[in-house]
C-alpha positions as CSV (number, residue, x, y, z in Angstrom):
1,G,-75.2,-166.6,191.5
2,I,-73.4,-167.1,194.8
3,A,-72.1,-170.5,195.8
4,A,-71.1,-171.8,199.2
5,N,-69.4,-174.9,197.9
6,N,-68.2,-176.1,201.2
7,A,-67.8,-174.7,204.7
8,S,-64.9,-172.5,203.9
9,T,-65.6,-170.9,200.5
10,V,-67.9,-168.2,199.1
11,Q,-67.7,-167.6,195.4
12,T,-69.6,-166.5,192.4
13,T,-70.8,-169.2,190.1
14,G,-70.5,-167.1,187.0
15,S,-69.4,-163.5,186.3
16,G,-71.2,-161.8,189.1
17,S,-70.0,-159.7,192.0
18,V,-69.9,-160.4,195.7
19,T,-70.9,-157.9,198.5
20,L,-70.3,-158.7,202.1
21,L,-72.3,-156.5,204.6
22,T,-70.8,-156.9,208.1
23,D,-69.6,-155.0,211.1
24,S,-66.8,-157.6,211.8
25,L,-65.2,-160.3,209.8
26,T,-62.9,-163.2,210.7
27,L,-61.5,-165.4,207.9
28,G,-59.9,-168.6,209.2
29,A,-56.8,-170.0,207.5
30,A,-58.9,-172.1,205.1
31,N,-61.6,-169.5,204.3
32,T,-61.7,-167.7,201.0
33,V,-64.0,-165.2,199.3
34,A,-63.8,-165.2,195.5
35,S,-65.6,-162.9,193.1
36,A,-65.4,-163.1,189.3
37,G,-66.5,-159.5,189.2
38,D,-66.2,-156.7,191.8
39,L,-65.8,-157.4,195.5
40,T,-67.3,-155.1,198.2
41,I,-66.9,-155.4,201.9
42,R,-68.7,-152.7,203.9
43,P,-70.2,-152.1,207.3
44,V,-73.8,-152.4,208.1
45,S,-73.9,-149.9,211.0
46,D,-73.1,-146.2,210.7
47,G,-69.8,-145.2,212.1
48,T,-68.2,-148.7,212.2
49,S,-64.4,-148.2,212.2
50,V,-62.5,-150.1,209.6
51,G,-58.9,-151.4,209.6
52,I,-57.0,-152.6,206.6
53,G,-53.8,-154.5,207.3
54,S,-52.3,-156.3,210.3
55,G,-51.1,-153.0,211.8
56,A,-54.5,-151.3,211.6
57,T,-57.2,-151.0,214.3
58,G,-61.0,-151.0,213.9
59,S,-64.1,-153.0,214.4
60,L,-64.1,-154.4,210.9
61,I,-60.5,-155.4,210.3
62,L,-58.9,-157.3,207.4
63,S,-55.4,-158.5,208.3
64,D,-52.7,-159.0,205.7
65,S,-53.3,-162.8,205.7
66,E,-57.1,-162.2,205.3
67,L,-56.5,-159.8,202.4
68,A,-54.6,-162.6,200.8
69,Q,-57.7,-164.8,201.1
70,L,-59.8,-162.5,198.9
71,S,-59.8,-162.6,195.2
72,W,-61.7,-160.5,192.6
73,G,-61.8,-160.3,188.8
74,S,-58.8,-159.1,186.8
75,G,-59.1,-155.4,186.4
76,R,-62.2,-155.3,188.6
77,L,-62.6,-153.4,191.9
78,L,-62.2,-154.3,195.6
79,T,-64.1,-151.7,197.6
80,I,-63.6,-151.7,201.4
81,G,-65.8,-149.4,203.4
82,G,-68.6,-147.2,202.2
83,T,-71.0,-144.4,203.2
84,S,-71.6,-146.1,206.6
85,A,-67.9,-146.6,207.5
86,G,-66.3,-144.7,210.3
87,T,-62.7,-143.7,210.6
88,T,-60.6,-146.0,208.4
89,T,-56.9,-146.9,209.1
90,I,-54.6,-148.4,206.5
91,D,-51.5,-150.2,207.8
92,T,-50.7,-153.1,205.5
93,S,-47.7,-154.5,203.6
94,F,-50.1,-156.5,201.3
95,A,-49.8,-155.6,197.6
96,F,-53.1,-155.5,195.7
97,A,-53.0,-157.2,192.4
98,N,-56.2,-155.5,191.2
99,P,-57.7,-152.1,191.7
100,L,-58.7,-151.0,195.3
101,A,-61.0,-148.3,196.6
102,V,-61.2,-147.4,200.3
103,V,-64.2,-145.3,201.3
104,S,-65.1,-143.7,204.6
105,G,-68.5,-142.2,205.5
106,S,-69.5,-138.6,206.1
107,G,-67.5,-137.1,208.9
108,A,-64.9,-139.9,208.9
109,D,-61.2,-139.7,208.1
110,I,-58.9,-142.1,206.2
111,V,-55.6,-142.5,207.9
112,L,-52.8,-143.9,205.7
113,A,-50.2,-145.2,208.3
114,A,-48.1,-147.3,205.9
115,P,-47.4,-147.2,202.1
116,L,-50.1,-148.7,200.0
117,T,-49.1,-150.7,196.9
118,S,-50.8,-152.0,193.8
119,T,-49.2,-154.4,191.4
120,S,-52.1,-154.1,188.9
121,S,-51.3,-153.7,185.2
122,A,-54.5,-151.6,184.8
123,T,-53.9,-148.1,183.6
124,T,-57.1,-146.8,185.3
125,P,-57.0,-145.7,188.9
126,T,-55.7,-148.7,190.9
127,L,-55.6,-147.0,194.3
128,T,-58.5,-144.8,195.3
129,L,-59.0,-143.3,198.8
130,A,-62.3,-141.5,199.3
131,A,-62.5,-139.9,202.7
132,G,-65.9,-138.6,204.0
133,R,-63.9,-135.9,205.9
134,N,-60.1,-135.6,205.9
135,F,-57.2,-137.6,204.4
136,V,-54.3,-138.1,206.9
137,N,-51.0,-139.4,205.4
138,T,-48.4,-140.3,207.9
139,A,-46.6,-142.7,205.5
140,G,-44.6,-140.0,203.6
141,A,-44.2,-138.7,200.1
142,A,-44.1,-142.3,198.6
143,A,-47.2,-143.5,200.4
144,L,-49.1,-144.5,197.3
145,A,-47.6,-146.8,194.7
146,P,-50.2,-147.5,192.0
147,G,-48.4,-149.9,189.7
148,D,-49.1,-149.2,186.1
149,G,-52.1,-147.2,187.0
150,V,-52.7,-144.0,189.0
151,W,-53.9,-143.0,192.4
152,R,-56.8,-140.7,193.4
153,V,-57.5,-139.2,196.8
154,Y,-60.9,-137.6,197.6
155,S,-61.5,-135.5,200.7
156,S,-63.4,-132.5,201.9
157,D,-61.0,-129.6,202.2
158,P,-57.2,-129.3,201.4
159,G,-56.8,-127.0,204.3
160,A,-57.8,-129.8,206.7
161,D,-55.8,-132.7,205.2
162,T,-52.3,-133.9,206.1
163,R,-50.8,-134.8,202.7
164,G,-47.4,-135.9,204.2
165,G,-45.5,-134.7,201.1
166,L,-47.7,-136.6,198.6
167,V,-47.6,-134.7,195.3
168,A,-50.3,-134.9,192.7
169,D,-50.4,-134.3,188.9
170,F,-53.7,-132.3,189.3
171,K,-56.2,-131.0,191.8
172,Q,-59.9,-130.8,191.3
173,Y,-62.6,-129.0,193.3
174,A,-66.3,-129.6,193.7
175,A,-65.6,-133.2,193.2
176,A,-67.4,-136.2,194.9
177,W,-66.2,-139.7,194.6
178,D,-68.1,-141.9,192.2
179,A,-70.3,-139.0,191.1
180,T,-68.2,-136.2,189.6
181,P,-66.4,-136.8,186.3
182,V,-62.6,-136.5,186.7
183,Q,-61.2,-133.6,184.7
184,G,-57.5,-134.2,185.1
185,S,-55.1,-137.1,184.3
186,G,-52.5,-138.9,186.3
187,N,-52.4,-138.9,190.1
188,G,-55.0,-136.6,191.6
189,L,-56.2,-134.9,194.7
190,L,-60.0,-134.2,194.5
191,Y,-61.9,-132.0,197.0
192,R,-65.6,-131.6,197.7
193,I,-65.1,-127.9,198.6
194,Q,-65.8,-125.4,195.9
195,P,-63.6,-122.3,196.4
196,T,-64.9,-118.9,195.4
197,L,-62.9,-115.8,194.5
198,T,-64.0,-112.2,195.3
199,P,-62.2,-109.6,193.2
200,G,-61.1,-106.6,195.1
């Protein structure tokens, strides 16, 4: 169940999850969204640009202060974006206490403009970036700090990405986010492209 206890709070009444479908969102200083389970915030319209953090741009923007007004279950997942999301920019100093997944739609990039941090004690992936097209890292080799967990970055083709010095423990091909079993362990770069070799 979902409860709107007063004019400023949306929360689950039990152990359920909350999904917000919107092309723009403004949380006032007194507004909170609380999910006992997973929390998903994704656009309704195809191609809606998403910004995560006070330094980011987009139609659907969550500033650092608005990120602090969200809560989701311990060890559960906050998903921002989805298959309808356009280009997504991440420029935040907010530290995520529980796992985060950022997803852009087909043909849309994820631009990591500032280091992204998780303080989660989960040992599963705590930072997941799933780009519908390319991953662009302008934040440097230490751009992903996953806490006690690991990070995973999904994109279409390593030849089109800008990794910015980011080094993975493994790479996997023919892999789609939320569909293909992960074969490696640790931090990973996963690509939808399936390379072929022709002996000669």
